[in-house]
N, C-alpha and C positions, 0 to 999 in steps of 0.2 A: 239818403237818397230813396224814394218811394217808387221810381221807374224802372223797370227791368227789362232788358232784350236779351231773347234766345232765339237764335236760328239755328234749326235744326236740319241736316241733309240726311237723305235716305239713299245711302250709297249701295247700288246693287246690278248685279248682270246676270243674267240667266246662266245656271251650269252649261257650257259649252262643249264640256269634254266626250270625246266617243267613249260610249259606257263598256266598249271592250278593253279601249287601251286606257284609260283613265287621264286621257291629256286632249288638249284641243290642237285639232289638226288644222292646217292652213285654211283660212278663209279668204278668198280672193276679194270679197268684198271691202276688205279692211286695207288692201293696197296702200300706201308701201310696206304696209306692218305686217306681221305674220298673221294675226287674228283681231278680233274685236276687243278681247281683253287688252292686249298690247297697247292698241290704238288709243283706248279711252283712259288707260294708264298713262298714257303720255300727255294726253290732253287734258286729263282730269285730276285722276289722285296723285299723280306725281306732284302737277303744278300748287295742288294746294298745300303739300309741305313746305313749299317755299314760294307764296305768293308774293307779288311785287306791290308795292306802294309808290306811286310817281309825284314828282313836284310838279310845278307849273307849266315847267319845259318838257314836260313829258319824260322825264329821265328817273330811272330806280334810285330811290332815297334809301328804300328800306325793304328786305326781305322778311316775311313773316309766316309763321305757320298757321294756315288757317283752321285746322283741326284743334289746334288749342284755345281758339274763341268759339267755337260752336258746339252745339250738340249733334253727336251723330249715330247712326248704327251702319255696319257693313254687313252685306249678307255672308253668311258662313262659307258657302260655295266659291265666293268672290275672294275671301280672305285667304282660302286653302290654295286657290291660283295665284294671289300674290305672295304668298309666303314662299312658293314656289317659284316663282318667275320674275317676281320685282320685290327683292328680298329687304333692298332699302326703304322703299316705300313702305312695305307691312310694318318693318321696325319702328318706322317713324310713328306710324299710327298706333301702335301698341304702347311704345314709349311715353306718346303724347297723353295718353289716358292716365298713365301713372304719373307723371310731372303734374298735370293738371289738378289731380287730387289736392295738390297743397293750394292751389288758387282758389278751388271752389267747395271748400269748408268740407275737406274730405271725400267730395262726390267727384268721379270720373265723367267726363263729356259723354263716353261710349255707351249705347245702350244695347240690347240684346236684338236679335230678329229672329222670326219663326223661320225655321232651318233651311227649307228651299222655295220659300216664296208662294205657297201653297195657300189656296183661296179658302180660309179656316171654314167658314159658314158652309162649304161646299164638301167640307170633309167628314169622316163619321168620327165619332168620338174617339176610336183608339188612335185614329190617325193625327187629330187634333192634338191629344197626349204628347204623341211621340215627336211631332213638330215642335212643342214646345220644349220637352225635355231635351232635344238635341240642341235646339238653339240654346239653350241656357248652358248646358255643358261644353258645348262649344265656344262660347263667349269665356267661362272659367277657364279653359284649356288656354285660351290665348292671352286674355287679360289679367287672369290671376286673382279674379274677385268674382262676387256674386252680381250679377245684374239687377239694376233698379229697374230700370224700364225695359219694355220690349215693343218692338215696332210689327205692327200686322200688316202684311203683305196689302197693297191698296188700300190700307185701313179698314178691311173687309172684316166686319165683325159681327159676333152674336153672343149671347150672354154665356153659354156654356165655355166659349173660347177664353174667355174672361175669367171664368170661375176657374178653368185649369191654370191659367197664368198666375193668378192670385194664389191659388192652391201651392205654388213653387215660387212662391216669394216676391213675384213681380209686384210693383207698388204702383207704376203708372203705365199707361199708354197715351198715344195721341191721335185725335180723330179729326173729321172734318167738321165745321159747325152745324153742318145740315143732317149729320148722323144724332144729334140731339133731339129729344121727342118734348120733354118738359123738365123743369128746376123748382127745387123749392131749398129756401134757406134751412140748413140742419136745426132740426128739434120743432120746427114749424110743420102743420099738416098740409096746407094749401100748395096746391103745386101750380105752377105758370108755364105755360105752353110758348115752346120756343121753336116751333117747326119752321122749317124754311131757311134755317142757318141763324134765328134770330137771338143768338145765345151770346152772353158777352164773353168774348175768348181772353180776357185779362185776367184770369184767374182759373184755379185748377177746382175741378168738380170731384165729388164722391161720387161713386157708382158702387150701389149695395146688390150684392148678387145672390142669386137663389139658394146658395148653401150656406147663406150668412157673411161669407167673407165679402171683401169690398176692394176695390180698387179705385185709384185717381184717374181721372180722364183730362188731359190739356187737350182744347179746342182750337185748331191753330188761327190764325187770322186770315179769314178766305182772302180779302182785297189784296193784301200785299203779298200773298203767297202766290195768287195767281197772276200779278203783274210781275213777278219773279219769273214764274216757269213759261208765262205765254206772251207778257207785254214786253216793253223796252227798258225796263228798270235796271237792267244789269248793264246798261249803255253808259252808266254813269254812277259812280258810287257814292258821291255825294247826294244825287235825288234818291238814291237806295235809302240811305241813311235817314234823310229828311220824312221820307213816307214813311218810315217806321216812326220816328219820333212824332210825327203828327198825328198819328194814330192813338195817342193817349189820349185818355177822357179827361177832361179839367174837371169833370164832376164829380169822377169817383176819390173818393178821399184816401180809402185802405190801398194798399201796395199795388201795383197792378203790372202784369209782364203783357209785353206785345212779343208773341214769337210766331214763328212761320216755319212752315215744312212745306220742302220740296223735294224732287229727284235731287240727289248730289252731283248727279252728271250735270245738271244746268250748269254748275260753275265751272265751265272749261270746256265741256264737251257739247253738250247742248249749243251753248253759246261760248265762243271764242273770248278770252279773256274774263269770262265771268268770274272766274278765281280773284281777280284783280279788283274787281266791282265790290266783291265780296269783303276783301280785305281793306279796301279804302273805306267802305262803309262802318266797318269795325271801327277802323283808324279813327274816324270823323265823329263817331259817337262818344268812344272813349277820349279823345284828346280834349275835346269841348266840354266834357262831362256833362251829356245830355241824358245818359241813363246808365246802369249798371249792366254790364256784359254778365249773364248767368248761365247756368245751364239747369235742367228741369230737376236733376236730385235736388240740388241745392235750394231750389226756389220751394220746393215741396216742403222740405224741412223747417224752413224758416216761415213758409204762409200756408200753412196745411189748409184744405178746402173749408170752407164755410157755408159752402152751398153742395146740395146732392142733385143726380141728374138720373134721368132715366135714358138710356139710348135708344135708337130705331134698329132693331136688330136686321140682319142681311142687307147693309147697305156697304158703301166703300166711298172713296174719293175719286174714282174715275170712271163711274158710270151713273147716269142719271137715273137708270132703273134699277138701282139696287146694287144685285150681285150677276145681274142676267148676261153681261159681256162675257162672262166665262161660262155660259151653257147657252146661249140663245142668240138670234140676230135681233138683238133690242134696237138696234140702231146705232150705237157706240161702235167707232172705227176710227181709223187714223185718216181714212179719207182721199188716198193718195189717186185710188181708181175708182171714180163716184158709182160707175154701174157696179160694181164688186158687191156680192151680197154675203152674209155670213151665217148661213143655215146649217154650213159644216159644223160650227160650234156645238150644236144641240147633239149630233151623231159623234163627234168626237169625245163629248163630255160622255155620252152614254156607251162607247166603246170602252173607255178608261173604266168606267165604274162597274161594267161586265168584269172586266178582265180582272178589277181590283177584288172583287167580291169571289172570283176563280182562285186567285192566288194565295189570298187569304185563308179559305177552305184547305188548300193543299200546306200551306204552312202550317196551320194550327195542327192538322191531322199528323202531318211527318215529324214536325218538331217533337210533339208529346211524346215520341219515344225517345229521345235524347235529352231533352231540358225540362228542367222542373217548371220553369212558367215561360210558355214561348213569348208571351207579350210583354213581359218584363226584360227578357233577354233582349229583344228587340229594341225597347227602350234604351238599354245599356249599350247597344252595339256602336253607337257613337264612341265609346271608347277604343273601339278596335279601329272605325273609321278615322281617327286621330291619330293613332298610333298602329301601324299595319306589322310592327316587328313580331317575330316568331315568339319572342316570350311574352309579349303583351298579350298576343290572341291567345297563348296556352292560359294563360292567367283566366282571359275572359271566359275559356271553356270550363276550366276547372271549376270557377266560380259559378257557373249555371246548370252543367250537365248532371245527371242523376247519376252517372256511373262512369267508369274510365272508359274513354271513346277510344276505338281503333283509329286508325289513318284515315280509313276510307270514310268512317263516322265523322271525322273532324270535317273532312271534304263537303258531306253531305250537308252538315249544320252549316257551315259556311256559305255554301249556296243557297240554303234555304233564306239566310240572314241577306244575301245579296239580292234575292229574288224580291224580297221586302223591302229593301234600299231604293232598287229601281221601279218598284212598282209606288212609291212615295214620289220619287223624282218626276214621273211620269205626270204628276200633277202641277208641275209648275206651273206658275198663272200665265206666265209669256207664251204657251202654247195655244190661247184663245185669245190673248190679246189684239194680235194685228187681224188684217183683212183678208188672208188668203190662207188655206190650209197647207200649201206646197212650201209655205215660207220657213227659213230655217230654226225659227222657234217652233212650229208644230211639228215640223219632220225630228226635231229633235226629243220632244216629249214622246214622239211614235218609237224612237230608237230606244229610250228607256223600258217603253212598253214591249218592243221585241226583246230586247235582253232579259226582261222579266219572264217573258213565254218561253224562251231558250231555256233557263235555267229549270222552269217547270216540268219541260220536257225532258230535260238529264235526270232530273231528281226522282220525276215516278212516271215517266213515258207519257204522259198526257201533251197531246198537241191542241193548245188554244188557238192557235194562230188562225186556222178557218174561220171558225166561229165569230173571230175579234175582227177579221177582214170583210166579213159579211155585214157586220154593222157599220164599218167604214165605207163599204160600197154607196151608202144611202147619203154619204157627207159630200157635196157636191162641191168640185173646184170650180173656180172662177176662170181658170186657163183651160183652155180647151185640150190641150195635149195630155194634160194629166186627169180629165175626168172626174175622178172621185177619190175618195182620201185611200182608198184600197190601192188605187194604180199609183199614188203618191208614195205610198208605202213599199211598192214594189219597185218604183224607179228610184226614189231617194234615201229610203233605208233600208231595204234588204241588202244592198250592196257593201251596206258597214258590217253586216253581221260577221262576225269571226268565231272560231274555234281555234283548239290547239293546232289542227292539221294547217289552216291558214297561217299562224304564229309560224310555223314550220317552212311553210312556201316561202314567207318572207324573210326568215333565215337563210334559207338556200340561195335565194335570188340575190340577197344582198351581199352573199358572201364570195360570190362573183367579181362585185364591183368595190369591195373593199375587206381588209383582213379584219376577222373576229378575234376577240382573245377567247381564251378557254372556257370563261365565263363571262356572259353578255346579257346585259339588261337589254330587252327591248320592250318599251313602255311599261306595262306593269307584268311582264313575265321574264324569267330568268332561263337562259338557254346555256346548256352546259355541254360543251361540245365532246363526244365520245369517240369520235372517228372521221375523219376528214381528208380529202385529197382532192386536188386540184391538177387540171392539166390544160396546156395552150398547144393549138396547131392551126395554122392557115387562119390567123386572127379569129379562129373560134375557141371558145372557152367551155370547159369541162369540169363539173365538180359533183364529186359522191359523197355521200356521209351519214353519220347518226348523230342526235341531238337528242338531248335530255329538256325538254320544257315543263316549266313549272309555272302556274299562275300563283303570282304573289298575293291576289286577293281570295280566292277559292282553296288554293293549295292542291288544286288539281295538277295530276301529273301525267306525261306521257313520254316515251321514247317514240322520235320519229326516224323514219329513214327517207332519204332523199338523192335525187339525181338532177342535175341540172345543165343542160346545153344550151351555150349562147350562141347563136348563128352570126351574132354581130348585129348593130343598130335595136330595133327595139324588139327583135326575134328572138324568142327564147322557149323552151320547153321545161316544165318542170314536174316531175313525178314524187309527190309525198304520200305517204301513207305511215298507220302506226308500224312499229318496228316488226319488221318481217322475222323469221328464225333468223340464227346466225348462220346457218348454212346457205339459204337462200339470199341472203344479204351479200355474204362473199361471192357466191356464184353471179349475182347480179353486179358487184363492182367489176369481176374479173373480165364480164362478157361486154359490157360498156366502155371499161376503159380499152379493151382491145380494139374494139371496132372504132372507136375515137382515134387511137395513135396509128390506124389504117386509113383513116380519113373517111372512113364510111358512116357521115353524118345522119343519113337517112335511117340506118340501121341502129344507131344509137337511139334516134327518136323513137323507132319500133321497139325497140328493148324498153325502154322507158314506158311506153303504152302498156307493154308486157308486164313487167315485173308489179308497176303501180296500179294495175289493173283500172286503167284508164281515169285514175285521180290525178289528174294533169292542171297545172295551173300556169298562169302566164303573167306577163308583167302588170296588169291589170289587179292582179291579188296583192301586189305590195300595197303597203298603208301609203296614205296621201303623201306625207312629208317626204317618204323614201322615193315615192315616185318621182317626185320632181326633182328630188337629188340626182338620181339615177338617171333620169332622162336628159338634164343638164350635161351629165357626164358623157352621155352616149352622145350628146349634138356638139360637145366642145370641140372636137376636131373639124366638125363642118362648119361651126362659129368660127375658130381660128381661120379656115380657109377663104369663108367671105370677107373677114376682118382685113385679112394680109391682101387679097384680090382688090379690095376696095380702096386698101391705101396703095397699091401699087398704081392702079388706076388714077387715084387722087395726084400721086408725084407725077406720073408720066405724063398727064394733061396738065399740069400746074402752068406752063409758059402760056397756052392758049386759054387757060382760064382766067389769066391775068389780063391776057388781051381783050377777052371777051367783056371784062369788066370795065377794063380802061374805055373799050368804044361803047361801053352803055348798051351792050346787046345782052339779052337774058339767055341764061344758059339753058341747053336743053334739058328738059325735065328728069330724064335718066342720070345726066350727069349732076343735077343739083342734088338729088336724092343720096347719092354716093358721096359727094362733098359732107353733106348734112350727115349723114350716118357715121362717115370717118371722123369727123372732128368732135360729134357728140361723144363717139365712142373713147376718144382719145383724151376727151375732157375728165369722162367718167374715171378711166384708168390712173390719170392725173391724181385725180382725189382722193382715190382708192389708195394710191402709193404712200406709204407713209413718209416716205424719204423723197417725195416729190419736189422737182427743183422750180423755185419761185420765177425764175427767168422764162422757164419753157411753159410754165401755166400761162405766164402773161403773153407771151406771143401767141399761144394757142387761143386763148381768150379774145386778144386783138383779131387774130384771123377770122374767128366766128363773127364777131361785130361787125368787120369788115365785109362781111360776107351776109349781114343781116340775119343769122342763124341764132336762134333761141333756143337753148336746151328745155326740156321739161322741168316747167317750175317746180313741180311736184316731186317726182322721181330724183332729177338731179338736185333738188333743194334737199332732199333726204341723204343722198351722199355726200352733199357738200355741209350739211350738218353734222353728221357724223365725223367729218375731216377736221372741222373747227373743233367738236367737243374732243376729239384724240389730242390735237395740239393743246387744249387748255387742262386736259388731265396733265399733261407734261409740265405745263406751267404750274400746276397745284404741288408737283413733285419738286421742281425747281424755280420757286417765285421770284428770283432776284436775277434770274437768265434774261438780259435785255436783248439777246441776240434771238431767243424764242419769241420774246415778245415782239420784234420786229418782224418775225415770219409771221406771226399771227395776224397783225395788222397789215402786212403787204398781201396776205392771202384775202382777208377780208376786203381789202381795196380793190384787188383783183376781180372777185366775185359781184362785186357791187353793181358792176353794169348790167348783171342781169337779175330781172324780176325773180329770183329764187324765192321759195316758201321755205324759209330757214327757221328751224326749232332751234334757239339759241338758249334755251331755259337751263339748261345744265351750265352752260358757257357762263353765262349771267351769275349762276350762282357760285361759279368758283372765283370769277373776277372780283363779286362781292367779298368772298372771304377773303381773298388775297389782299384786296385792298383795305378792309380794316384792319389787318393786321401790319402791312408794310407801305401803306399811302402815307401815313403821317411820317413816319422815321424817314421815309426818303424825301419829302419835302423840306425836312429839316436838313438834310445831306445835300441836300441839290444845290445849295448857293457854294458850297465850297467843293463838291465831289462831281466831275463829270461825267462819271459813270452812272451816279444816283440821278443826275439831271437825263440824260439820255433814256434810262428806265422810266422815270417819272413822265418824260415827253410820249414814249411809247405807249406808256400805261394808260396816260390821258385818252391818247387817242384811240385805243382800243376800247375804252370806256365811250368814245363817241358812236363807235360801231355797234356797240351792245347796249346802249342805252341807259348805262349804269353811271350815276355821279361817283367819283371817288370822295371818300369821306375819311 
């Protein structure tokens, strides 16, 4: 067969971690999920591990792993998040690459990606090298092999970047057709102009590089790719397949490959059920033998380039003006607010370049005292990023240091390397891609800049922030309240800046609301309790103590003394400072405890101000997730009072509510609101209860329908989905339990009266797995075994609810 098909998915999310905590904090825009990574994983990354193929009745007849049939790249920073927070999905991705090497002639479908999605033509030579090295090493660490290909962020390209990639063994990359300038057959002299995307994308091309090296380039099919990304091609998998197959050239005699490249998030996140269109497309092509599914590495080995190409430098796939989208108001934009301008991009780029130059000078000068080759050490620092165990960090330091380093010198070296890591992360492309400088992507890159500046200040006392902000002042915001980039920084970036004292304040406040172990992890810090005492009186709480804090990233340590007085509700006062001498600490403990036990709480507050020299913190100093957790605990008694009061009103007025309903008279709005809240709350609690009573759930839903009360389809759908998934988890453990099957069927039947947004992906997976193993045997037994018949009846009914055909 001379027809080949390759679909490439570029899976990527910008790094969203708080630079001081190394974790993604709550992002309310992703509700009901914790953050955007979690939301997109549920909508895209996970569904593509087990995508559905439907029959003509819209029933699931097969579940397939899309990653096993496509070429893909995953951003290293995204894979790090998946490894920590979605390990099952992460493991499927890694294992798929290993398994598929058997299918694709020894080649894996995964290719590498430049480390943190930096626009490479805008980077200096050293940063380009580090980005390539980190991307390759991260890939090797995860996939256990060397990458053959590498994805360039936004396909932004220049010859220097390609040369560095080729130097490190990268064999190919993928570009857009309009990035080609001219081509010629290898061995011939005459060049043919292919400007404007007029290159034949059905073959690979050889690109000769200034060093004498070369790299192969695949130019994806623009028409099909655009229809997938921005058209309606993913609404029908068969149409998707036919569009690909019709793209083959009948005139081309040699083997040809139709290949497309889009954001991987298109398959499920940007377009719901896009993963299913993808899986059916590939199934349609394979089952009808219309073409051979392949990946780039395999195709390149079997069909090496016969033509060479010259590229147009400083171009990309998502900016008509080359790479201007990441440094100027070129007109490329999302367009949500037509009046928004992007002049701010120029000044944000200027600020980052200015800062990058300064931290590079600091790094080179300071690092030379301890390290043999500072820039080689930076390239190798990926080894530490991937494994921050003490033993591994010590190996790294021993390998690169000029001499035996003291404890303080090790901290200094690690801070310098972290300054560099953040200086690279601050160039993540998403910071410039969107329309407004106050967006989460732009503020995120400014947070990396803030962390780099903080480390520079700690290392050598140089404060870069004032001059950095002067440049940002020139970056106009489109939103009046933000004015410019400097104000955005003050309002949205500065509150995140953290040091060990703030970590100490977090520890002190949290300890009032929950018990800490002797050694406690607080994000990327380790807290070791050295002294602690707490007291309660008149609904007031008081704690005093000493804790040793250590950054797991830079190894910086500090012993912190603290005292915290909680007046109740959200009111508290916290004093935190680096450890005072033992005599002063003892005296502070004695005096504050004495005043607290006497009930002289104002004196306790005065003493905290005195001993902690007004280094006083409040609830706002807690990190975001803990803020939500503690405020929820504070509000819990009030919430329960409201719930009980509303429930009492509902019960006490039930007879008159019934009478009004029978007479067709509308309820007063206040009473209607009480009923709606009470019934919704009862439904939520019933669904959250693992041992909820089916009959009670049925009565509750019936009451809501009678009163035309419908729950929030998103929020309650999320809770209901969790309920069904937990029941299905139990079924996976006891697949022949017909009473459990009955329970699941009845629960779904009761809930079916509401238009809830149920995510039953996991439930369908479990059903399909159980069905494959037990459905056949149960069908045979059902003729003579009443239990088997009952099981089969419930199982088939469950399949109707889940849209899965028992096989």
